[in-house]
N, C-alpha and C positions, 0 to 999 in steps of 0.2 A: 243233441249232437255229438257228431263222431269225427274222429279227425286226421287226417290221413295225412302222409307223405308223399309225394309225387314226382316224379327226377325221372331223367331221360338215361338211355341205358347207352349213351355215347360218348364220348371224347376220351383224352389220355386219361382220366380219372373215371368218370362213370362208363365209360367203356371198358373198366377191369370189372368180369364177376364178382371177385371175391372182393372188390369194395361193397360193392352194391349189398352182396350178404352182410355185407359187416355192420351194412347203412339199418338194412332192415333188424338185425339183431338189436344194435343200441336204440332204433324206436320201439319194439318192442319194450326193452325194459327201459326207456325213458315214460312209456304208460299211452304212445300214441295206438291210437286204433287199427292203421290200417296203412300198407305199404304197397305201390302201385307202383307201377312202371309203363314209358310211354313203351310200345313197339314198334319198332322200325326194319326194313331190312336196308336199305340208303338213306343217308344222309349227307345232303350235297356238303364236300369238301374236308369231310370227317370219315377217316375210314375205319376208326376205331370204334366197332360196333359190337354191341353183347348182345347175344339172341335172350329174349327176353324168357320163353318158357323153360331154357336150360336154368338160365338164372334162378328162375323162380323156383325151380323144382328142388334149387343148392335152398332157395330160403327156406321151404317149408320145411326141410330138412333138418336146420339150425332153430327154426323157431316153433313156436306150442298155443299162440293165443290171438296174433296179431293178423288181421285180414288179408289177402295178398291179393292181386289178381296183375292183367296188360291191362293198359289202357290207352288206347284200342286198340283190338288184331280184327284188322282185315281182312273178313268174309270172302272176298276177291285173292287175296295174294294168298293166304292160308286157306287150302280149301277145307272147307266144314268138318268132312268126316274126320279127316286130324283134326285140326280146332277138336273135337267131340271127342276124341280120344286120350288128346294132352290133356285136355278139362279134367277130363273121366279119373286121367291118373292122377292130377296134381290133385283134384279135391282128394282121393282115396290119401294120397300120402301126407295132405297139409290136414288129416283129420277134419275136414269140412271146410276148410278158413275160404275155399276158393271163392271168387265173385270174377266170371267174366265180361269185360267191355269188351265190345262189338263196334263196328263202325265200314266204312263204306271204302277209308282209307285215302290216299295222298298220292297224287302221281307218283311221285319221284322213289315210290316202292315198284312203279309197272315200268313206268318209260323205259329205264333201263334196259330192261328183258324182254322188248317185243312182247306185252300184256296188253291183249287188245280186248279182255272181259270188260262189261260193262258193271262201273264200283257200286255204283245205285241196285241196278238188278243184283247182283252179284249179293250184297248185304241184305236186300226183303226176301232172296231167296232163300241165301247159308242158312238167317236165325232159325229158320223152319225148320231146314234140314237139322240142325245142329240140337234143334230141343228134340227131335223127333228120334236123335241117334240115342242122345240120354236116359229119353223115357225107358228103354228097353225093350221097346216092339219093334218088330221086323220092321223097317223101313223101304218105300217102293216108293218113289218120288220122279217125277219126270217133267223136267221145267226149262224154262228158256237157258238154262244156264247152267243146270247139275241135275244130274240123274243118277239115281243110288237104286238097285235093286234087288232084293234079298238079305239085307246086310243088318243085324241086331246086334249090338251094344248090352252088355250089361249095365240096368238101370241104375244110373248115380245124377241125384240133385244137386245142379251147378244155375247158383243164382246168374242172369243174365242183366246187364246194362248195356242198354242199347244208345251209338253213340247219333251224334247230328249238331250243322251247324246253325244255331237256333240262332233267329227264327226263320230262313233258308229252308232248313230241310223238314218243315215242318210240313205236313205230319212225319212221325219220328216213324223210319221206317220198322220195322219188326216190335213192334213197340206190345203186340198183343201177347207176344212171347217173351217177355221182359218183365223181370221185378224191378227195373229203374230205369234213371234214365240219368247219362253222364252229356250234357251240352258242352258243345265247343262253339265259344263265342269271342272271336278273335275279329278285329278291326284292322284298318289301316294303318294303327300305328301297335299293332299287335296284341298282349292279351285285355278283352274287356269284361271288371269285373262287374258281375250282372248286381243292380241292386234285392232289396226284397221284394220289391211289385213286381219285377222284369222276371225275378225266381219264380213267384207265383205264377207270372205267365207262362214259363216253362213247364211247370206241373200242368196246368191246367190243358197244354197244348198235347203233353204228354199223354193225360186221361183222354181227351176227346181223339187219339191218333190209336185208343184201343188198352193204353195201359191200365194197370191195375190204379188205384185210387191211392193205395197206400200207401203205393210203392218209393223205393229210393229214389232224392232228388240230391246230386251227389255236382257239385260246383267246385270250381279250382280255384282260390284266391290269391293265386300267383304268389306275389314278394313275401304278402300279409295277411293275416286270418283278420278275415270282419270285428268289430267289436259289436256291433249289435246281434248279436247272435239269435237274442229273443226274436226280433222280427223276422230272420232267415228260419228261425224253428216256425213260427206261426205262418210262412211262406209253404210252410211242405218242403223246404232243405234237410235232409238228414244228414249227410255230409260236406263238409269244408277239405280243402284240399289243398296242397301247399308245398313250394319248393322251399321256400324259407328268402327267397331274393339274394340268396348265399353268393358271395363272386369268389368259387374257390371252393377245395371238397371240404379242406380243415374249416370254413366259415358255415357248410353246409354241414358238417358232422354235430360241430359247436351246438347248430340249432335242432337238430335233431335232441340231440342227449338232454335239451334243457326242457324238452315235452310239450305239449301242448296247452294251451291256456284254459285247462278249467279253472281258476279260479275267478269267482269275479263276474262269471258269464251265468 
């Protein structure tokens, strides 16, 4: 099992990119395997938002081991050719530590700007375009949402994790181009932490959607990480993410510095 810190990039503290970079450095020093950020342009009621890609560039420059990435970037809001270029650049800068999380996105990042794109269609088509651009071949694509003609980027390998609101988003869009799945599991009361049996269902649905049988299954545990790690591993889960349930920056920093729960699991 691998363990990652997963935090938003907005608010009076976490909207400060220097704070996020310092947390990533602390996470690497404490033995965490990954450091991941939410990717939004707009957060209702909160004007202080850090751009995730700029911040992750700084994280890559200040760390050397920890896996990093956005969870998740909307391919309707950030056009796939721009995402492919950003991902290629960040992968080279980080020495191969980037994982690209992609999803349909949420209305709050579209409606204030008059965006009329189909988020679901942009997700499905956008993953294909990103993968083609990163492959190094000359891309000719004419689809429902995007058009690319005669563009060739240098080949760079970037693993893609596809998101989706499980089970509503099954089949998972773009699974055939992905290396893993990071499901959104929210209910009326907020985050729903999946059981090992439900996690096995996510993996089965991902594979049935065209994803690789040996792909990553990434779960967000919210405030705490589950104790029954062996059961999650048996279900196919490869990553557990958390924000520690911290109230305030100092609580979060203390949680990060304590390191992941490797002993006794």
